[in-house]
N, C-alpha and C positions, 0 to 999 in steps of 0.2 A: 411491297412488304418483305418478301423472303430476302432480297437483297439487301434491305437496310440492316435487317437482323444479322445477316452473315457479315456485313459491313461493322457493326457494332462488335460482335464477337471477336472479329480480327483485330479491331482496335483494341479491345480489352487484353486479348493475348500480348499483342506487340507492347502494349504500356506495362504490363506486369512482368514481360521479359526484361524490357529496358530497366525498369526499378530493381529487379532482381539482380542483374549485373552491376548495379549501383552499390551492392550491398545494404540497401535500405530494408530494415526489418519493421514489421507491424506488429504490436504497437511498439512505439519508440519512445525513447526519453530524451527531450531536447537537452536537459542538463546532465544525462547520463547517470541517474541515481543507481540503478541496477548494476550498471559496471563499477561504480566507485565502491559500493559495498561489498561486490564480490571479493571473496579471499581477502577483505580487509575489516573494516568498523562498520557496525550498522549503529547510528546515533539515533537513540530513541527518547523521545520525552514520555513523561507519564503522569498523569495526575490521579491521586488515589481515589477510589471509589469501593466503597465496602461489597465484599463478594467477588470482585473481579480484580483489583489490584490493591494491595496495601503496602506501607513502607513504615519501617522504625526508624529511618533517617540514617541507619549505620551501613547501608549497603545496597544490593540489589533486591528490587521490590518483589512481593510474593503473590502469587494468586493466579487464576486460569488465563489471564492476558499475559503476564510475564513467561507463562509457561509456552504458549502460542508464538510469541514473539521470539524466545529461544529457540523453537523447532523451527521457524521460518529462517532464522540466521543460519541455522545449521545446514539448511538446503542451499544456501550461496556461501558456505564457508566463511561466516562473518562472525566477529565477536561484537558483543553487544554492549554499548556504553550508555547506561541509564542516566538521564537528567529529570529530577522531579521539579514541577511547577505547576502554576494555574494553567488552566486550558488555553486562557487569553494570551500568557507569556509563552507558552509552548507553540501556538499557532504563530505568533510573531517570529519566534525562532526558527520554525519550518518556512516561513515566506523568505526570512534572510539566508537560507540554507544550512544554517547551523544544527538542523536536525533532519533526519530522513524518515522518520516515522512518528506519530504520535498516538497513545493509547489512552484509555481511561473509559469513564462511563459515557461517552458520546454515543448518540444514537443517530438512526437514519433522518431524525429531525432536526439534527444539528444546526445551528446558526452560522456554523463555520463554513458551509458549502461555497461561499464566494470567495474564500481565502485559502481553501485546501482541497485537494482531492480526496474523496472518501471510497472506500471499500463499500460493497453492497453490505446491507445490514445482516447480522448473524444472531438470531435469537436462541441460537442452540449452544452458545458460550456458557460454560459454568458458570453460574452466579449472575446471568444476566436477568434473571427472574422476569422472563417474559420481554424484557426490552430488545430492541433490535440493535445490536452493538455494531459500531463501525469504527474503524481506524482511518487516521488521517495520513495523507502523504503529500508530498509538494504538488501543486498544480501542474498539470501537463506531464507529469512523469508516469506515462501510461503503460511502459513496459515494466516498470517497477511494481505498479498498482495490479497488472495482470498476473505477475508472478506472486504477489502477495495473496490474491483473491484465488488463485488455483490451490495455494497451499491451505488456506482456510476452507475452501469447498471440500478438500481431502480430510480435514481434521474435525470440522464441526458442522459442515453441510451448508447448503445456502438457504 
């Protein structure tokens, strides 16, 4: 039993050393979202939701969600490029790689779970009115999702 445990630990150490030598980082982004937005442009789709995000159609949206997105963008030295649309349109754009992030009144009960990655729910966002608000990211982009959630945890708690 002790020999088996020692063998398992040795195997785990060898595997982690080999992976570290390959430059592999976990979590990772297969499509490189975090790398592509860093020092560049964060393409954000938004769907207006009273109390969270509003738009007068003449420029950048207002509200607590745009403030959070702008704050996150600062942490990766990115400029935000906003696109307004319906949730369905924005999720389609996210799937095609035309957007990096989608925000609005989506909750942790979102029907988009099969088509987009989601942050944890954040009921502490101003204007959420008790709803557990999520943000959508491209499926599988776990490095980007992790960076976003780390920022949101610091700003609004989990």
